C-alpha positions as a Markdown table, in Angstrom:
| # | Residue | x | y | z |
|---|---|---|---|---|
| 1 | Met | -5.4 | -0.5 | -3.8 |
| 2 | Cys | -7.3 | -3.5 | -1.8 |
| 3 | Val | -5.7 | -7.4 | -2.5 |
| 4 | Tyr | -8.6 | -8.7 | -0.5 |
| 5 | Lys | -7.8 | -12.3 | 1.6 |
| 6 | Pro | -10.9 | -12.6 | 3.7 |
| 7 | Gly | -9.6 | -13.7 | 6.8 |
| 8 | Lys | -7.2 | -11.0 | 7.1 |
| 9 | Ala | -9.8 | -8.3 | 6.1 |
| 10 | Leu | -10.4 | -5.3 | 8.5 |
| 11 | Cys | -14.1 | -4.3 | 6.8 |
| 12 | Arg | -15.7 | -8.2 | 7.2 |
| 13 | Arg | -15.1 | -8.2 | 10.5 |
| 14 | Gly | -18.2 | -9.5 | 12.1 |
| 15 | Met | -19.5 | -9.8 | 7.8 |
| 16 | Thr | -20.3 | -12.3 | 6.2 |
| 17 | Gly | -19.6 | -12.3 | 2.3 |
| 18 | Asn | -16.5 | -12.2 | 0.0 |
| 19 | Ala | -16.2 | -9.5 | -1.7 |
| 20 | Pro | -14.7 | -6.4 | 0.4 |
| 21 | Thr | -16.4 | -3.2 | 1.7 |
| 22 | Arg | -15.1 | -0.5 | 0.6 |
| 23 | Asp | -16.3 | 2.4 | 2.3 |
| 24 | Asp | -15.5 | 0.2 | 5.7 |
| 25 | Cys | -11.5 | -0.1 | 4.9 |
| 26 | Val | -9.3 | 0.6 | 7.4 |
| 27 | Ser | -5.9 | 1.7 | 6.8 |
| 28 | Thr | -4.5 | -0.8 | 9.0 |
| 29 | Cys | -5.8 | -3.5 | 7.2 |
| 30 | Thr | -2.9 | -5.8 | 5.4 |
| 31 | Asn | -5.2 | -6.4 | 2.6 |
| 32 | Ile | -4.3 | -2.8 | 2.2 |
| 33 | Ala | -1.9 | -2.9 | -1.0 |
| 34 | Arg | 0.3 | 1.1 | -2.2 |
| 35 | Thr | 1.8 | 2.1 | -4.7 |
| 36 | Asp | 4.7 | 4.1 | -5.1 |
| 37 | His | 2.5 | 7.0 | -6.8 |
| 38 | Pro | -0.7 | 6.8 | -3.9 |
| 39 | Ala | 1.7 | 7.4 | -1.7 |
| 40 | Ala | 3.5 | 10.5 | -3.3 |
| 41 | Arg | -0.8 | 11.0 | -4.0 |
| 42 | Leu | -0.9 | 10.9 | 0.3 |
| 43 | Arg | 2.0 | 13.3 | 0.8 |
| 44 | Asn | 0.4 | 15.3 | -1.5 |
| 45 | Arg | -2.3 | 15.8 | 0.7 |
| 46 | Ala | -0.6 | 16.5 | 3.6 |
| 47 | Asp | 0.7 | 19.3 | 2.2 |
| 48 | Thr | -2.3 | 20.7 | 1.2 |
| 49 | Leu | -4.3 | 19.7 | 4.3 |
| 50 | Ala | -1.1 | 21.3 | 7.2 |
| 51 | Thr | -1.4 | 24.0 | 4.4 |
| 52 | Lys | -5.5 | 24.7 | 5.4 |
| 53 | Ala | -4.1 | 24.3 | 9.6 |
| 54 | Gly | -2.1 | 27.7 | 8.7 |
| 55 | Leu | -4.9 | 28.9 | 7.7 |
| 56 | Val | -7.6 | 29.1 | 10.2 |
| 57 | Pro | -8.9 | 28.2 | 13.7 |
| 58 | Gly | -7.3 | 26.1 | 16.1 |
| 59 | Pro | -9.6 | 22.9 | 17.2 |
| 60 | Leu | -10.1 | 22.5 | 13.3 |
| 61 | Ala | -6.3 | 23.4 | 12.3 |
| 62 | Gln | -5.8 | 20.8 | 15.2 |
| 63 | Arg | -7.6 | 17.8 | 13.9 |
| 64 | Leu | -6.1 | 18.8 | 9.4 |
| 65 | Gln | -2.5 | 18.6 | 11.5 |
| 66 | Arg | -3.8 | 15.3 | 12.6 |
| 67 | Ser | -5.1 | 14.0 | 9.9 |
| 68 | Ala | -1.8 | 14.8 | 7.8 |
| 69 | Ala | 0.4 | 13.5 | 10.0 |
| 70 | Thr | -1.7 | 10.4 | 9.8 |
| 71 | Leu | -1.3 | 10.3 | 5.8 |
| 72 | Arg | 2.7 | 12.0 | 6.0 |
| 73 | Ala | 2.7 | 8.4 | 7.7 |
| 74 | Ala | 1.7 | 6.1 | 5.7 |
| 75 | Ala | 2.8 | 7.0 | 2.9 |
| 76 | Glu | 6.2 | 7.0 | 5.5 |
| 77 | His | 5.0 | 3.0 | 6.3 |
| 78 | His | 5.0 | 2.5 | 2.2 |
| 79 | Asp | 8.0 | 3.4 | 2.0 |
| 80 | Gly | 10.1 | 1.9 | 5.1 |
| 81 | Thr | 8.3 | -1.8 | 3.6 |
| 82 | Arg | 7.6 | -1.0 | 0.2 |
| 83 | Leu | 9.5 | -3.8 | -2.2 |
| 84 | Thr | 11.1 | -2.8 | -5.2 |
| 85 | Thr | 12.3 | -5.2 | -7.9 |
| 86 | Asp | 15.8 | -4.2 | -7.2 |
| 87 | Gly | 16.0 | -5.3 | -4.2 |
| 88 | Ser | 15.9 | -2.2 | -2.2 |
């Protein structure tokens, strides 16, 4: 989910306009807001990629493993920085 603030939007870097461009979304943008559900989906997708990595040859397996690690890192970042109503 994008909580769009033009001054912080990495997708709009060097561009004019007042709307986010979803095609150019950058995973490290501070405008990204994740809930627990998308974070869980990131983990599921990472698991799927890791499983596929075990079924394909070298370079492709390595790329799938890197992608899985990136998705897991995003989910872990969410867990470490999330805000809850009970303060945990």
